[in-house]
N, C-alpha and C positions, 0 to 999 in steps of 0.2 A: 227873337233873333233879328238882327238888323242885316241890311244888305251888305254892309262892310264886313260883317262876320263871315259871310258866305263867299265873298270874292266874286260873286256874279255881277253885281253892279259896282262899278269902279268909278270913283269921282275923278281921280287924276291918273293919267298915264303918260309915260315918256312919249316924245314925239314919234319915235320909230314904231312904238306899239300902236299908237293911234292910226298911223299910216297903214299898218298891216291890217287892222280891223276894218278901216274904212275903205281901203283900196285893194290890198293884196288878197284878203280872204274872199270878198265878193268876186274878184276877177277870177280866182281859181274855181270857185263854185260855178260861175257862169260859163267858164271854159269847159268844165266837165259836162254841164248841161248842153253846151253847144255840140260836143262830141256825140251826146245822146241824140240830139236833134238830127245831126248829120247821118248817124247810123239808122235812125228811124225812117228818115227820108229815103235812104237806100233800100231798106226793106220794103217800104211802101211802093217804090218804083219797080222793084223786082216782082212784087205781087201783081202790079198793074200790067207789066210787060208780059208776064206769064199767063195772065188771065185766069179764069176759073178752071179751064181745062188743065192748065199748068199746075194749079194748086192740087187738083185731084191726082195728077200723075206723080207729083213729087211733093208729098206732104212734108211740112217742116219738122225736123228732128227736135228732140228735147233740148239738145245743146244749142242749136240755132235759135230756138224759141227763147231759151234762157238769156242768151246774149241780146236778142231783140227786146225782151222784157226789161232787162237791166238798163238798156239804153233808153227805152221809153219812160221808165220810172224816173231815171236821172233827169231826162229832159223835162218832164212834167212837174216833178216834185222839188228838185233842188232850188229853182227860183222862188218857189212858194215858202220855203223854210229859211230863206236868207236872213230875215230879221232874227230868228232864233239862233242861227249859227253865229251871227255877229255878236249876240248877247253872250254866248258861250265863249267866243273868241276873245272878248274883253277880259274875261277871267283867266283864260289860258295864257294870254299875253303877260299877265302878272304871275303866272306859274302857281296859282292857287287851286287850279284844277288840272286834270290830266290833259295832254295835248289834244287839240281839236280833232285830228283824224280818228281818234277812238270813238268820239261821240258820233261823227258823221258815218264812220264805218258801221257802228251798231245800227244806225238808222237805215242805211242802205242794205245791210245784211238781211233785215227783216223783210224788206220789200222784195229782195232777190229770192228769198225762200218761197215767196208766194208764186214764183214762176212754175213750180211743180204742179200744184193743183190747177193753176190757170191753164197750163199746157194740156192736162187731161180733160179739161172742159173744152178747150179750143179744138182738139183733134176731131171728135165726132161732128162738131159743128162745121169745121172746115170742109169735111167730106159732104155733109148734108147741103151746105150752101153751094158747093161746086156742082152737086147733082140737081140743084134747084128744088129741093124738097120743101113743101109748104110748112112742115112743122118747124123748120129752122127759122123761118120768118116769124112764126108765132112765138118761139122761144125768145127771139130778139125783142118782140113786142112786149111780152110779159116782163122781160128784164128792164126795158125802158119804163114801164109803169111802176115797177118796184123801185127803180132809181128815183122816179118822181115822188113816190111816197117817202122814200128815205130823206129826200131834200127837206121835207117839212116835219120830220120826226124829232121828238125830244132828244133822242140819243145822238142824232147828227148835230143838233144844237149844242149839246154838252161837249162833244168832241171839238166843235168849232171854238167854244169858249176857252177850252184848254189851249188850242193852237194860237188863239188871238191874245192870250194873257199867260205867257209861259213863266213869268217871274216866280209865281208861287210854287210852281212845279220844280223850278230850279232850287228854290229854297229848301224844299222837302228833301232833295237829293244832295244838299250841300256837303253833308258829312262824309259822303262816299265818293265824291268826284275827284279827289286827289289821286285815286287809284285808277289805272286803265280799265279794270273790270267794271268799276262803278260807272265810268263814263260810257262804256259800251252798253251797259244795262240801261242807262238813261236814254241813250240813242234809240235802243230797241223800244222802250216804253213810249218815248215821244213818237216813234214810227207807228206804234199801235194806235195812238190817238189819230194820227194822220190817215191811217187805213180806215179808222172809224168814220172819218170825214168823207173819204173819197172812194171807198171800195165799190160803191154802186156804179160810179162813173167808169171805173176800170172794167166792171162786169159788163157794161154796155159795149165796150170795145171788144171784149171777148165774144159776147153773144152775137155781135154783128160781124165777127171775123174781120175786123177792120183795123188796118194800120194806116188809115187815111191821115195824111198830115193835117188836113182841114179839121177833122175831128180832134186830133191831138192838140192843135192850137186852140180850138174853142174850149175844150175841157181844161187846158192849162190856164187860160185866162180866167175861167170860172173859178178854178181852185185858188189861184193867186188872190183874186178879189175877195172870195169867201174868207180866206184866212187872214188877210192883212189890211183890209180897208174898213173904214168906219161903218159903212152901211153894207158890209159884206154879207151879213146874214139875210138882209132883205134881197140881195141879189140871188142868194141860194134859194130863197122861197120863190122868187120870180122865175127861176129856171124850171121849177117843178111842172107848171102847166105845159111848157114847151116839150119836155121829156114825155109827159103823159100823152100829149097829142100825137107825137111820133109813134109811141107805143100802140095807141089805139089804131092808128093808121095801118100799122103792120099786122095787127090782129085781124083787121078787116080784109086787108089785101097783102098777104105774106110776100107776094112777088115784088113788092116795093123795096125789099131788103137790098137788092142790088143797087137801087138808086140811093138809098140812105147810106149804105156802106161805101 
């Protein structure tokens, strides 16, 4: 099967289509991510103003957490998948596949569903951190060590290979992409590979009960570099000892959690 058969890789496009793929689609994606960053910063500022006592008195509801989670994942993940979205948009511009929102919608839907288990992990930790319980710091330390191990695992490497070379994946789905359901399913499957790459970093944010913009920026940059740059996998490996060191520090001194988060 050739790329011209699938419609994913297009040799020639009208000028308007090229403009949409190169300018309009990235602009929309970055704008959505920007809204996510704005909302995440608001949540972080609210938590900082309320302090730990405020967290204990008014724990975040599932609805509020789901909105914060959706904003956070949009802020962190949409810039990282921009090359994949542009690849799909090239085919959508030629109308050989279903419109782009179906693919992106399936991707974001899977990440949004994760808000439910994330919330039920967050709630007891939120209370424990607010009360200064040592076990909360140790849970965060263990999570950081697990994240460090995941950074060097073969499964993480396999997920990164998919995210860095999506053309073969697109070709496998080519026969189904003309239908919206097929495009949504492809977005979900691609989202699953992204979760395989990044779940441990998000677990760190949950375990540390952190909406810190600094942590979000650091992890976003790490995710973008891992997924899209030539030596991204080396960067992923280099992050492992840093995560491990922070984890060990929390295991030794759980009270450091307030400094880390």
